[in-house]
C-alpha positions in Angstrom: 76.0 47.2 32.4 78.5 49.8 33.6 77.9 53.2 35.0 79.2 54.6 31.8 76.6 52.6 29.8 73.8 53.8 32.1 74.9 57.5 31.6 75.0 57.2 27.8 71.4 55.8 28.0 70.0 58.2 30.5 67.1 60.2 29.2 66.6 64.0 30.2 63.7 62.9 32.4 65.8 60.4 34.3 68.5 63.0 34.7 66.0 65.6 36.1 64.7 63.0 38.6 68.2 62.0 39.7 69.1 65.7 40.2 66.0 66.4 42.2 66.6 63.3 44.3 70.0 64.6 45.2 68.8 68.1 45.9 66.0 66.9 48.1 67.8 63.8 49.5 64.7 61.7 48.8 63.1 59.9 45.9 59.9 61.1 44.2 57.9 58.8 46.4 59.3 60.4 49.5 61.7 57.7 50.6 65.0 59.1 51.9 68.1 58.4 49.9 71.0 56.6 51.7 74.4 58.2 51.7 75.5 55.5 49.1 72.6 56.5 46.9 73.4 60.2 47.2 76.9 59.6 46.1 76.0 57.3 43.2 73.2 59.7 41.9 75.5 62.7 42.2 78.2 61.0 40.2 75.7 60.1 37.6 74.3 63.6 37.4 77.9 65.2 37.1 78.8 62.7 34.4 75.6 63.2 32.5 76.2 67.0 32.6 79.8 66.6 31.4 78.9 64.3 28.5 76.0 66.5 27.4 78.2 69.5 27.7 75.6 71.5 29.8 76.5 75.2 30.3 78.3 75.8 33.6 75.3 77.8 35.0 73.1 74.8 34.5 75.3 72.3 36.1 74.8 71.0 39.8 76.9 73.0 42.2 77.2 76.1 40.1 77.8 79.3 42.1 76.9 82.5 40.1 78.8 84.9 42.3 82.4 84.5 43.2 83.4 83.6 46.6 83.4 86.4 49.1 87.1 85.8 49.8 87.9 86.5 46.2 86.0 89.8 45.9 87.7 93.1 45.9 87.0 94.5 49.3 87.5 98.2 48.5 84.5 99.0 50.7 86.1 97.6 53.9 87.4 100.1 56.3 90.8 99.1 57.7 91.3 99.9 61.3 94.9 100.7 62.2 96.2 100.7 65.9 
């Protein structure tokens, strides 16, 4: 069975458990994930979200506000020498 097959057969509950495991860096039973497990679970979560066309705001890693460096800094006072 390939990773793609696993993603296609993943239930919403499995997705939620994998996502939580990545967020907390541990399995539901408290055992810490290895770096390899984090990477594999993260890939599975991202692929699941893509295949199920989840809205951007529901996807892992979504940042609601834009980056500070992209904002208009009209309120910053410029000091000239």
